[in-house]
C-alpha positions in Angstrom: 208.9 80.8 97.8 211.6 80.9 95.4 214.4 83.2 95.8 217.9 83.5 94.3 221.1 82.4 96.0 222.2 86.0 95.5 219.3 87.1 97.6 220.1 84.7 100.2 224.0 85.6 100.3 223.1 89.4 100.4 220.6 88.7 103.2 223.2 86.8 105.3 225.5 89.9 104.7 222.9 92.2 106.0 222.6 90.0 108.8 226.4 90.2 109.6 226.4 93.8 109.4 224.4 93.8 112.5 220.9 95.0 110.8 217.8 94.1 113.3 214.7 92.7 112.3 213.0 96.0 113.1 215.5 98.0 110.7 214.4 95.2 107.9 210.8 95.9 108.8 211.3 99.7 108.3 213.3 99.1 105.0 210.5 96.9 103.6 207.8 99.5 104.7 209.8 102.3 102.9 209.8 100.4 99.7 206.2 99.5 100.0 205.1 103.0 100.8 207.3 104.5 97.9 207.3 102.0 95.1 209.2 104.7 92.9 212.2 104.5 94.9 212.9 101.0 93.4 212.2 102.3 90.0 214.6 105.2 90.4 217.3 103.0 92.1 217.2 100.4 89.1 216.9 102.8 86.3 219.9 102.4 83.9 219.7 106.2 83.0 220.2 107.6 86.5 224.0 107.8 87.7 225.2 106.1 90.6 226.0 109.4 92.1 222.4 110.5 92.0 221.2 107.1 93.4 223.5 107.8 96.4 222.1 111.0 96.9 218.6 109.7 96.7 219.7 107.0 99.2 221.1 109.4 101.4 218.2 111.8 101.4 215.3 109.3 101.7 216.7 107.1 104.2 218.0 109.9 106.3 214.3 111.2 106.5 212.9 107.8 107.2 215.3 107.6 110.1 217.2 104.4 108.7 220.7 103.7 110.0 224.1 104.2 108.2 224.6 100.5 108.0 221.3 100.4 105.6 222.4 103.4 103.6 225.9 101.9 102.7 224.3 98.6 102.0 221.6 99.7 99.8 224.6 101.8 98.0 226.5 98.6 97.5 223.5 96.7 96.3 222.7 99.4 93.7 226.3 99.1 92.4 226.2 95.4 92.3 222.9 95.2 90.6 221.1 93.3 93.4 218.9 96.3 94.6 216.0 94.9 92.2 215.9 91.9 94.4 215.7 94.0 97.8 212.2 92.1 98.6 213.7 88.8 98.2 216.7 89.8 100.2 214.6 91.1 103.0 212.4 87.8 103.0 215.7 85.8 103.3 216.9 88.1 106.0 213.9 87.4 108.1 214.2 83.5 107.5 217.8 83.7 108.4 217.4 86.0 111.5 214.7 83.7 112.7 217.0 80.9 112.3 220.2 82.5 114.0 217.8 83.6 116.8 216.1 80.3 117.4 212.7 81.6 116.6 210.1 79.4 114.7 207.4 81.0 113.2 204.0 78.8 112.4 200.5 79.5 111.3 197.8 77.9 112.9 194.6 77.6 110.9 191.1 76.8 112.5 187.7 76.9 111.3 187.0 79.9 113.6 188.9 81.6 116.3 191.3 79.3 117.7 190.2 77.7 121.1 192.9 77.9 123.9 193.1 74.1 123.9 193.8 74.1 120.2 196.6 76.7 120.6 198.1 74.7 123.4 198.0 71.6 121.6 199.6 73.2 118.5 202.5 74.7 120.8 203.1 71.3 122.3 203.5 69.6 119.0 205.7 72.3 117.8 207.9 72.5 121.1 208.2 68.6 120.8 209.4 68.8 117.3 211.4 72.0 117.7 212.5 72.0 121.3 215.4 74.8 120.9 213.1 77.2 119.3 210.9 80.0 120.6 207.4 79.5 119.0 205.7 82.5 117.3 202.1 81.5 116.2 200.2 83.3 113.9 196.5 82.6 113.8 194.4 82.4 110.6 190.6 81.3 110.1 189.5 79.1 107.2 185.9 78.4 107.3 186.3 75.2 104.8 187.7 73.4 107.8 184.9 71.4 109.6 187.0 71.6 113.0 190.2 70.9 114.4 193.2 72.7 113.1 196.2 72.8 110.8 199.6 74.0 111.7 202.2 75.2 108.8 205.7 75.7 109.7 208.4 76.1 106.8 207.4 73.4 104.4 205.8 71.2 106.7 202.0 70.8 107.8 200.6 69.2 110.6 197.1 68.5 109.9 194.7 68.0 112.9 191.6 68.9 111.4 188.8 66.6 111.2 189.1 66.0 107.5 192.9 65.1 108.1 192.0 62.8 110.8 189.6 60.8 108.8 192.0 60.6 106.0 194.6 59.1 108.5 192.1 56.7 109.7 191.1 55.6 106.2 194.9 55.0 105.3 195.0 53.0 108.4 192.0 50.9 107.6 192.8 50.4 104.3 196.4 49.7 104.8 197.5 52.6 102.3 
């Protein structure tokens, strides 16, 4: 995922303002449920005063905090509101890093067996000892067996096919 440095910086500002992950989820949900909102807030023909009024009304009705109201107003004024999706994505990554949470995806041929999940957690705990591990599970019928762990930009392949490739490299010296 490629995001601008501005999105990353604005995500850090949102974090430092004290926004919680739950508030970010609520904000994301608001924009997903009402895509017209982003169109209004990015429209060059709508005055900043009208945008402020829209933000006040919609955020209040959604039960969003005053911090999010003011933050969104500033993002509108600075022209970054169109990047709200990337800002929230960067916020999640930054929030997790600051709170020592590691999110990983465990992919198996079927429903993960308790032994596979335990092995995956052990691998991740050894690699990332200071983090709380949060695993999401995914099924991929193309795997014959075993599992693949994806975390950030790394992959730990413990699938049958992956182990066969490792064995082949070992035997052929590549």
